N, CA and C atoms as a LAMMPS dump frame, in Angstrom:
ITEM: TIMESTEP
0
ITEM: NUMBER OF ATOMS
489
ITEM: BOX BOUNDS ff ff ff
-5.0000000000000000e+02 5.0000000000000000e+02
-5.0000000000000000e+02 5.0000000000000000e+02
-5.0000000000000000e+02 5.0000000000000000e+02
ITEM: ATOMS id mol type element x y z
1 1 1 N -44.472 247.184 227.172
2 1 2 C -44.354 246.538 225.883
3 1 3 C -42.959 246.735 225.311
4 2 1 N -42.479 245.709 224.649
5 2 2 C -41.143 245.73 224.067
6 2 3 C -41.124 246.641 222.847
7 3 1 N -40.187 247.558 222.824
8 3 2 C -39.993 248.453 221.681
9 3 3 C -38.618 248.143 221.111
10 4 1 N -38.592 247.619 219.881
11 4 2 C -37.326 247.244 219.26
12 4 3 C -36.931 248.228 218.172
13 5 1 N -35.629 248.427 218.052
14 5 2 C -35.121 249.247 216.955
15 5 3 C -35.218 248.438 215.663
16 6 1 N -35.102 249.128 214.553
17 6 2 C -35.114 248.444 213.26
18 6 3 C -33.966 247.436 213.184
19 7 1 N -32.812 247.819 213.722
20 7 2 C -31.636 246.947 213.733
21 7 3 C -31.936 245.648 214.471
22 8 1 N -32.583 245.765 215.639
23 8 2 C -32.895 244.571 216.421
24 8 3 C -33.92 243.682 215.71
25 9 1 N -34.878 244.305 215.053
26 9 2 C -35.868 243.52 214.3
27 9 3 C -35.192 242.755 213.16
28 10 1 N -34.27 243.426 212.476
29 10 2 C -33.544 242.77 211.382
30 10 3 C -32.751 241.578 211.913
31 11 1 N -32.098 241.754 213.065
32 11 2 C -31.337 240.648 213.647
33 11 3 C -32.245 239.477 214.018
34 12 1 N -33.41 239.782 214.572
35 12 2 C -34.349 238.705 214.909
36 12 3 C -34.845 237.984 213.661
37 13 1 N -35.157 238.751 212.632
38 13 2 C -35.609 238.149 211.375
39 13 3 C -34.501 237.27 210.803
40 14 1 N -33.284 237.789 210.789
41 14 2 C -32.153 237.003 210.288
42 14 3 C -31.953 235.733 211.081
43 15 1 N -32.064 235.857 212.373
44 15 2 C -31.883 234.714 213.263
45 15 3 C -32.927 233.628 212.998
46 16 1 N -34.158 234.046 212.811
47 16 2 C -35.253 233.082 212.682
48 16 3 C -35.511 232.619 211.25
49 17 1 N -35.157 233.422 210.262
50 17 2 C -35.561 233.104 208.889
51 17 3 C -34.42 232.845 207.907
52 18 1 N -33.196 233.198 208.25
53 18 2 C -32.117 233.116 207.281
54 18 3 C -31.147 231.998 207.645
55 19 1 N -31.052 231.003 206.791
56 19 2 C -30.175 229.855 207.05
57 19 3 C -28.699 230.252 207.083
58 20 1 N -28.307 231.28 206.341
59 20 2 C -26.908 231.722 206.33
60 20 3 C -26.562 232.519 207.582
61 21 1 N -27.557 232.763 208.434
62 21 2 C -27.303 233.544 209.634
63 21 3 C -26.251 232.879 210.502
64 22 1 N -26.172 231.564 210.489
65 22 2 C -25.175 230.842 211.297
66 22 3 C -23.759 231.311 210.947
67 23 1 N -23.521 231.525 209.653
68 23 2 C -22.204 232.014 209.218
69 23 3 C -21.951 233.418 209.77
70 24 1 N -22.942 234.286 209.644
71 24 2 C -22.806 235.657 210.142
72 24 3 C -22.654 235.646 211.667
73 25 1 N -23.428 234.775 212.315
74 25 2 C -23.417 234.649 213.761
75 25 3 C -22.041 234.227 214.259
76 26 1 N -21.43 233.24 213.615
77 26 2 C -20.12 232.774 214.071
78 26 3 C -19.07 233.87 213.912
79 27 1 N -19.155 234.648 212.829
80 27 2 C -18.234 235.777 212.667
81 27 3 C -18.468 236.821 213.757
82 28 1 N -19.73 237.084 214.058
83 28 2 C -20.051 238.077 215.087
84 28 3 C -19.552 237.619 216.45
85 29 1 N -19.738 236.34 216.759
86 29 2 C -19.268 235.818 218.046
87 29 3 C -17.768 235.994 218.212
88 30 1 N -17.039 235.762 217.133
89 30 2 C -15.58 235.89 217.217
90 30 3 C -15.147 237.348 217.356
91 31 1 N -16.039 238.267 217.091
92 31 2 C -15.706 239.691 217.146
93 31 3 C -16.192 240.391 218.42
94 32 1 N -16.876 239.651 219.3
95 32 2 C -17.399 240.268 220.517
96 32 3 C -16.296 240.49 221.551
97 33 1 N -16.443 241.531 222.361
98 33 2 C -15.485 241.752 223.455
99 33 3 C -15.551 240.595 224.462
100 34 1 N -14.554 240.498 225.333
101 34 2 C -14.569 239.45 226.354
102 34 3 C -15.812 239.555 227.25
103 35 1 N -16.326 238.412 227.642
104 35 2 C -17.476 238.319 228.555
105 35 3 C -18.756 238.948 228.014
106 36 1 N -18.883 239.008 226.716
107 36 2 C -20.094 239.519 226.087
108 36 3 C -20.678 238.39 225.255
109 37 1 N -21.975 238.181 225.379
110 37 2 C -22.619 237.11 224.618
111 37 3 C -23.414 237.688 223.456
112 38 1 N -23.827 236.806 222.563
113 38 2 C -24.585 237.24 221.393
114 38 3 C -25.863 237.97 221.797
115 39 1 N -26.496 237.537 222.873
116 39 2 C -27.747 238.177 223.298
117 39 3 C -27.541 239.643 223.678
118 40 1 N -26.3 240.015 224.01
119 40 2 C -26.014 241.41 224.356
120 40 3 C -26.083 242.349 223.156
121 41 1 N -26.206 241.794 221.955
122 41 2 C -26.375 242.636 220.771
123 41 3 C -27.756 243.292 220.76
124 42 1 N -28.644 242.785 221.607
125 42 2 C -29.991 243.341 221.719
126 42 3 C -30.069 244.184 222.987
127 43 1 N -30.802 245.278 222.928
128 43 2 C -30.917 246.16 224.083
129 43 3 C -32.063 245.767 225.004
130 44 1 N -33.116 245.215 224.456
131 44 2 C -34.28 244.847 225.252
132 44 3 C -33.981 243.61 226.109
133 45 1 N -34.191 243.704 227.416
134 45 2 C -33.977 242.529 228.275
135 45 3 C -34.855 241.339 227.869
136 46 1 N -36.079 241.618 227.397
137 46 2 C -36.969 240.535 226.961
138 46 3 C -36.379 239.789 225.766
139 47 1 N -35.84 240.531 224.817
140 47 2 C -35.243 239.907 223.64
141 47 3 C -33.952 239.197 224.038
142 48 1 N -33.168 239.818 224.906
143 48 2 C -31.946 239.17 225.383
144 48 3 C -32.274 237.812 226.011
145 49 1 N -33.296 237.77 226.855
146 49 2 C -33.683 236.508 227.493
147 49 3 C -34.173 235.496 226.472
148 50 1 N -34.95 235.946 225.485
149 50 2 C -35.435 235.055 224.437
150 50 3 C -34.262 234.444 223.677
151 51 1 N -33.286 235.272 223.306
152 51 2 C -32.131 234.798 222.538
153 51 3 C -31.262 233.871 223.395
154 52 1 N -31.044 234.231 224.663
155 52 2 C -30.286 233.344 225.56
156 52 3 C -30.957 231.979 225.643
157 53 1 N -32.267 231.987 225.807
158 53 2 C -33.028 230.744 225.894
159 53 3 C -32.925 229.956 224.586
160 54 1 N -32.991 230.667 223.485
161 54 2 C -32.921 230.02 222.168
162 54 3 C -31.581 229.314 221.972
163 55 1 N -30.505 229.913 222.493
164 55 2 C -29.182 229.318 222.333
165 55 3 C -28.773 228.413 223.496
166 56 1 N -29.657 228.252 224.47
167 56 2 C -29.335 227.372 225.595
168 56 3 C -29.32 225.905 225.174
169 57 1 N -30.023 225.605 224.09
170 57 2 C -30.062 224.251 223.544
171 57 3 C -29.919 224.38 222.03
172 58 1 N -28.883 223.772 221.444
173 58 2 C -28.634 223.925 220.008
174 58 3 C -29.823 223.524 219.125
175 59 1 N -30.681 222.661 219.611
176 59 2 C -31.814 222.211 218.795
177 59 3 C -32.981 223.192 218.791
178 60 1 N -33.038 224.096 219.763
179 60 2 C -34.172 225.016 219.848
180 60 3 C -34.307 225.881 218.602
181 61 1 N -33.195 226.454 218.15
182 61 2 C -33.249 227.324 216.97
183 61 3 C -33.632 226.521 215.735
184 62 1 N -33.029 225.346 215.568
185 62 2 C -33.36 224.5 214.413
186 62 3 C -34.829 224.118 214.428
187 63 1 N -35.331 223.743 215.577
188 63 2 C -36.736 223.353 215.701
189 63 3 C -37.639 224.53 215.374
190 64 1 N -37.3 225.686 215.906
191 64 2 C -38.107 226.88 215.663
192 64 3 C -38.118 227.239 214.18
193 65 1 N -36.966 227.145 213.521
194 65 2 C -36.9 227.453 212.091
195 65 3 C -37.702 226.454 211.261
196 66 1 N -37.667 225.205 211.648
197 66 2 C -38.354 224.17 210.869
198 66 3 C -39.86 224.253 210.984
199 67 1 N -40.362 224.737 212.11
200 67 2 C -41.812 224.841 212.237
201 67 3 C -42.339 225.881 211.261
202 68 1 N -41.536 226.94 211.078
203 68 2 C -41.896 228.071 210.206
204 68 3 C -43.4 228.284 210.17
205 69 1 N -43.99 228.117 211.266
206 69 2 C -45.43 228.206 211.422
207 69 3 C -45.68 229.296 212.449
208 70 1 N -46.185 228.917 213.557
209 70 2 C -46.36 229.841 214.662
210 70 3 C -45.297 229.559 215.707
211 71 1 N -45.088 230.498 216.575
212 71 2 C -44.176 230.295 217.687
213 71 3 C -44.721 229.143 218.523
214 72 1 N -43.948 228.095 218.749
215 72 2 C -44.454 226.936 219.486
216 72 3 C -45.032 227.327 220.847
217 73 1 N -46.047 226.615 221.264
218 73 2 C -46.68 226.867 222.56
219 73 3 C -45.848 226.198 223.646
220 74 1 N -44.98 226.957 224.285
221 74 2 C -44.198 226.449 225.414
222 74 3 C -44.348 227.439 226.553
223 75 1 N -44.067 226.992 227.752
224 75 2 C -44.19 227.895 228.901
225 75 3 C -43.248 229.089 228.756
226 76 1 N -42.052 228.845 228.157
227 76 2 C -41.101 229.941 227.953
228 76 3 C -41.667 230.976 226.984
229 77 1 N -42.267 230.49 225.893
230 77 2 C -42.812 231.409 224.891
231 77 3 C -44.085 232.087 225.379
232 78 1 N -44.849 231.41 226.206
233 78 2 C -46.065 232.016 226.751
234 78 3 C -45.723 233.165 227.696
235 79 1 N -44.543 233.106 228.329
236 79 2 C -44.132 234.142 229.279
237 79 3 C -43.577 235.386 228.586
238 80 1 N -43.414 235.321 227.273
239 80 2 C -42.871 236.469 226.532
240 80 3 C -43.818 237.659 226.592
241 81 1 N -43.234 238.823 226.512
242 81 2 C -44.02 240.044 226.38
243 81 3 C -44.938 239.883 225.166
244 82 1 N -46.208 240.277 225.285
245 82 2 C -47.155 240.08 224.176
246 82 3 C -46.711 240.718 222.857
247 83 1 N -46.1 241.902 222.919
248 83 2 C -45.682 242.545 221.669
249 83 3 C -44.507 241.798 221.042
250 84 1 N -43.615 241.261 221.86
251 84 2 C -42.506 240.464 221.338
252 84 3 C -43.033 239.156 220.756
253 85 1 N -43.943 238.515 221.448
254 85 2 C -44.532 237.273 220.949
255 85 3 C -45.237 237.513 219.609
256 86 1 N -45.944 238.635 219.501
257 86 2 C -46.633 238.967 218.245
258 86 3 C -45.626 239.181 217.111
259 87 1 N -44.537 239.893 217.406
260 87 2 C -43.498 240.125 216.391
261 87 3 C -42.871 238.803 215.961
262 88 1 N -42.535 237.955 216.913
263 88 2 C -41.922 236.659 216.594
264 88 3 C -42.872 235.795 215.766
265 89 1 N -44.135 235.811 216.119
266 89 2 C -45.121 235.041 215.356
267 89 3 C -45.241 235.587 213.941
268 90 1 N -45.251 236.913 213.81
269 90 2 C -45.315 237.547 212.487
270 90 3 C -44.115 237.126 211.637
271 91 1 N -42.945 237.109 212.236
272 91 2 C -41.732 236.688 211.527
273 91 3 C -41.866 235.233 211.082
274 92 1 N -42.34 234.391 211.982
275 92 2 C -42.415 232.958 211.694
276 92 3 C -43.422 232.631 210.593
277 93 1 N -44.543 233.345 210.542
278 93 2 C -45.565 233.022 209.541
279 93 3 C -45.302 233.675 208.192
280 94 1 N -44.389 234.64 208.152
281 94 2 C -44.101 235.32 206.902
282 94 3 C -43.458 234.362 205.904
283 95 1 N -43.933 234.425 204.688
284 95 2 C -43.385 233.553 203.648
285 95 3 C -42.255 234.234 202.883
286 96 1 N -42.169 235.539 202.994
287 96 2 C -41.111 236.256 202.274
288 96 3 C -39.867 236.346 203.155
289 97 1 N -38.777 236.755 202.544
290 97 2 C -37.5 236.846 203.26
291 97 3 C -37.501 237.98 204.287
292 98 1 N -38.289 238.998 204.094
293 98 2 C -38.421 240.169 204.961
294 98 3 C -37.205 241.092 204.956
295 99 1 N -36.004 240.541 204.96
296 99 2 C -34.785 241.356 204.915
297 99 3 C -33.752 240.655 204.036
298 100 1 N -32.821 241.443 203.536
299 100 2 C -31.754 240.874 202.711
300 100 3 C -30.559 240.498 203.585
301 101 1 N -29.676 239.702 203.015
302 101 2 C -28.47 239.323 203.746
303 101 3 C -27.609 240.542 204.042
304 102 1 N -27.565 241.487 203.117
305 102 2 C -26.755 242.686 203.379
306 102 3 C -27.352 243.506 204.527
307 103 1 N -28.68 243.527 204.657
308 103 2 C -29.292 244.23 205.79
309 103 3 C -28.922 243.547 207.112
310 104 1 N -28.877 242.214 207.095
311 104 2 C -28.498 241.469 208.294
312 104 3 C -27.044 241.773 208.657
313 105 1 N -26.171 241.747 207.654
314 105 2 C -24.76 242.045 207.911
315 105 3 C -24.587 243.456 208.457
316 106 1 N -25.31 244.408 207.882
317 106 2 C -25.218 245.794 208.354
318 106 3 C -25.729 245.919 209.791
319 107 1 N -26.817 245.226 210.107
320 107 2 C -27.364 245.266 211.464
321 107 3 C -26.381 244.652 212.459
322 108 1 N -25.754 243.542 212.063
323 108 2 C -24.739 242.934 212.928
324 108 3 C -23.55 243.878 213.113
325 109 1 N -23.127 244.487 212.023
326 109 2 C -22.005 245.426 212.079
327 109 3 C -22.316 246.572 213.031
328 110 1 N -23.488 247.124 212.896
329 110 2 C -23.895 248.24 213.756
330 110 3 C -23.961 247.809 215.222
331 111 1 N -24.505 246.626 215.465
332 111 2 C -24.604 246.11 216.833
333 111 3 C -23.227 245.885 217.435
334 112 1 N -22.326 245.321 216.653
335 112 2 C -20.963 245.101 217.13
336 112 3 C -20.279 246.43 217.433
337 113 1 N -20.484 247.404 216.576
338 113 2 C -19.902 248.731 216.79
339 113 3 C -20.414 249.332 218.097
340 114 1 N -21.714 249.2 218.357
341 114 2 C -22.289 249.732 219.593
342 114 3 C -21.731 249.014 220.823
343 115 1 N -21.593 247.69 220.729
344 115 2 C -21.04 246.908 221.846
345 115 3 C -19.61 247.357 222.135
346 116 1 N -18.805 247.485 221.07
347 116 2 C -17.409 247.887 221.261
348 116 3 C -17.31 249.319 221.784
349 117 1 N -18.219 250.185 221.36
350 117 2 C -18.212 251.567 221.869
351 117 3 C -18.507 251.57 223.367
352 118 1 N -19.475 250.753 223.78
353 118 2 C -19.777 250.635 225.208
354 118 3 C -18.56 250.113 225.978
355 119 1 N -17.928 249.091 225.418
356 119 2 C -16.741 248.497 226.029
357 119 3 C -15.625 249.548 226.13
358 120 1 N -15.465 250.345 225.087
359 120 2 C -14.462 251.406 225.064
360 120 3 C -14.722 252.426 226.172
361 121 1 N -15.99 252.802 226.341
362 121 2 C -16.334 253.768 227.396
363 121 3 C -16.041 253.204 228.785
364 122 1 N -16.271 251.91 228.959
365 122 2 C -15.963 251.278 230.251
366 122 3 C -14.466 251.35 230.544
367 123 1 N -13.656 251.083 229.532
368 123 2 C -12.204 251.15 229.729
369 123 3 C -11.778 252.591 230.023
370 124 1 N -12.361 253.554 229.314
371 124 2 C -12.023 254.963 229.567
372 124 3 C -12.349 255.351 231.007
373 125 1 N -13.518 254.887 231.495
374 125 2 C -13.879 255.18 232.889
375 125 3 C -12.874 254.537 233.852
376 126 1 N -12.473 253.319 233.54
377 126 2 C -11.494 252.625 234.391
378 126 3 C -10.153 253.347 234.379
379 127 1 N -9.746 253.872 233.226
380 127 2 C -8.492 254.643 233.127
381 127 3 C -8.586 255.895 233.994
382 128 1 N -9.728 256.578 233.902
383 128 2 C -9.909 257.8 234.705
384 128 3 C -9.878 257.473 236.198
385 129 1 N -10.488 256.364 236.581
386 129 2 C -10.475 255.951 237.992
387 129 3 C -9.056 255.626 238.446
388 130 1 N -8.311 254.889 237.603
389 130 2 C -6.919 254.546 237.945
390 130 3 C -6.076 255.807 238.071
391 131 1 N -6.315 256.771 237.181
392 131 2 C -5.575 258.037 237.24
393 131 3 C -5.918 258.799 238.522
394 132 1 N -7.208 258.83 238.869
395 132 2 C -7.627 259.529 240.086
396 132 3 C -7.053 258.873 241.339
397 133 1 N -6.905 257.538 241.285
398 133 2 C -6.348 256.797 242.424
399 133 3 C -4.821 256.748 242.388
400 134 1 N -4.243 257.41 241.39
401 134 2 C -2.789 257.459 241.207
402 134 3 C -2.173 256.057 241.128
403 135 1 N -2.865 255.185 240.417
404 135 2 C -2.388 253.806 240.204
405 135 3 C -1.796 253.74 238.795
406 136 1 N -0.518 254.093 238.687
407 136 2 C 0.145 254.196 237.383
408 136 3 C 0.212 252.851 236.66
409 137 1 N 0.436 251.778 237.395
410 137 2 C 0.543 250.463 236.76
411 137 3 C -0.801 250.051 236.137
412 138 1 N -1.871 250.201 236.902
413 138 2 C -3.19 249.864 236.375
414 138 3 C -3.537 250.77 235.194
415 139 1 N -3.24 252.047 235.325
416 139 2 C -3.512 252.992 234.246
417 139 3 C -2.746 252.59 232.984
418 140 1 N -1.503 252.202 233.117
419 140 2 C -0.697 251.781 231.975
420 140 3 C -1.295 250.539 231.309
421 141 1 N -1.688 249.56 232.12
422 141 2 C -2.302 248.338 231.569
423 141 3 C -3.612 248.644 230.851
424 142 1 N -4.4 249.518 231.449
425 142 2 C -5.677 249.893 230.827
426 142 3 C -5.456 250.663 229.525
427 143 1 N -4.416 251.495 229.492
428 143 2 C -4.102 252.235 228.256
429 143 3 C -3.73 251.253 227.143
430 144 1 N -2.969 250.206 227.489
431 144 2 C -2.635 249.175 226.5
432 144 3 C -3.906 248.47 226.028
433 145 1 N -4.789 248.144 226.982
434 145 2 C -6.062 247.506 226.621
435 145 3 C -6.874 248.411 225.691
436 146 1 N -6.848 249.715 225.999
437 146 2 C -7.597 250.668 225.183
438 146 3 C -7.041 250.729 223.76
439 147 1 N -5.728 250.717 223.619
440 147 2 C -5.122 250.727 222.28
441 147 3 C -5.445 249.435 221.528
442 148 1 N -5.412 248.299 222.229
443 148 2 C -5.808 247.023 221.615
444 148 3 C -7.257 247.077 221.16
445 149 1 N -8.089 247.682 221.976
446 149 2 C -9.505 247.82 221.651
447 149 3 C -9.699 248.658 220.395
448 150 1 N -8.977 249.746 220.281
449 150 2 C -9.085 250.598 219.099
450 150 3 C -8.669 249.835 217.843
451 151 1 N -7.611 249.031 217.946
452 151 2 C -7.169 248.225 216.813
453 151 3 C -8.24 247.192 216.446
454 152 1 N -8.811 246.569 217.454
455 152 2 C -9.851 245.562 217.229
456 152 3 C -11.064 246.186 216.526
457 153 1 N -11.437 247.38 216.924
458 153 2 C -12.577 248.057 216.295
459 153 3 C -12.302 248.332 214.82
460 154 1 N -11.06 248.666 214.484
461 154 2 C -10.708 248.889 213.079
462 154 3 C -10.735 247.588 212.293
463 155 1 N -10.397 246.472 212.947
464 155 2 C -10.402 245.163 212.287
465 155 3 C -11.811 244.67 211.982
466 156 1 N -12.807 245.191 212.663
467 156 2 C -14.187 244.752 212.442
468 156 3 C -14.671 245.072 211.027
469 157 1 N -14.22 246.127 210.466
470 157 2 C -14.717 246.597 209.173
471 157 3 C -14.542 245.611 208.004
472 158 1 N -13.404 244.972 207.818
473 158 2 C -13.199 244.179 206.6
474 158 3 C -14.239 243.091 206.335
475 159 1 N -14.645 242.325 207.343
476 159 2 C -15.615 241.244 207.103
477 159 3 C -16.902 241.787 206.523
478 160 1 N -17.393 242.872 207.088
479 160 2 C -18.693 243.394 206.68
480 160 3 C -18.614 244.223 205.4
481 161 1 N -17.427 244.689 205.059
482 161 2 C -17.281 245.466 203.836
483 161 3 C -17.057 244.59 202.614
484 162 1 N -16.89 243.273 202.801
485 162 2 C -16.622 242.369 201.675
486 162 3 C -17.788 242.274 200.712
487 163 1 N -18.999 242.498 201.182
488 163 2 C -20.17 242.351 200.319
489 163 3 C -20.417 243.577 199.58
């Protein structure tokens, strides 16, 4: 069964119930490391697949939001983990907002921070490997990438601190 963190639940609620999420989403996309997609903000492979599928066709999210009823009966949705399907259905049938915009922004901020921390650790491992292999040129390039990464992580704060 899928076990989601509070942060991931907030992101799903924002994605499915909040019309302003598109604005937050576009900012988050512009802040992701190279070769990382929005679905990577979620740790659960089931949720990642659901989000990838949702964004595979621009109309899927709009259609899902407009039904604001139950999760549509499709073969893709039927294949979902039962606990994830139950959570998604609960979100869809809820008439209240469930979360505030600031909670969504904070959840996105936290997710971005975690993604960048993972990316940072990957670069550190690559630097250590280059050092062990005595590849000074690669090590130098990776050190520059690491410094750029640190600057990028500091730049993430202003958007989310505006509220």
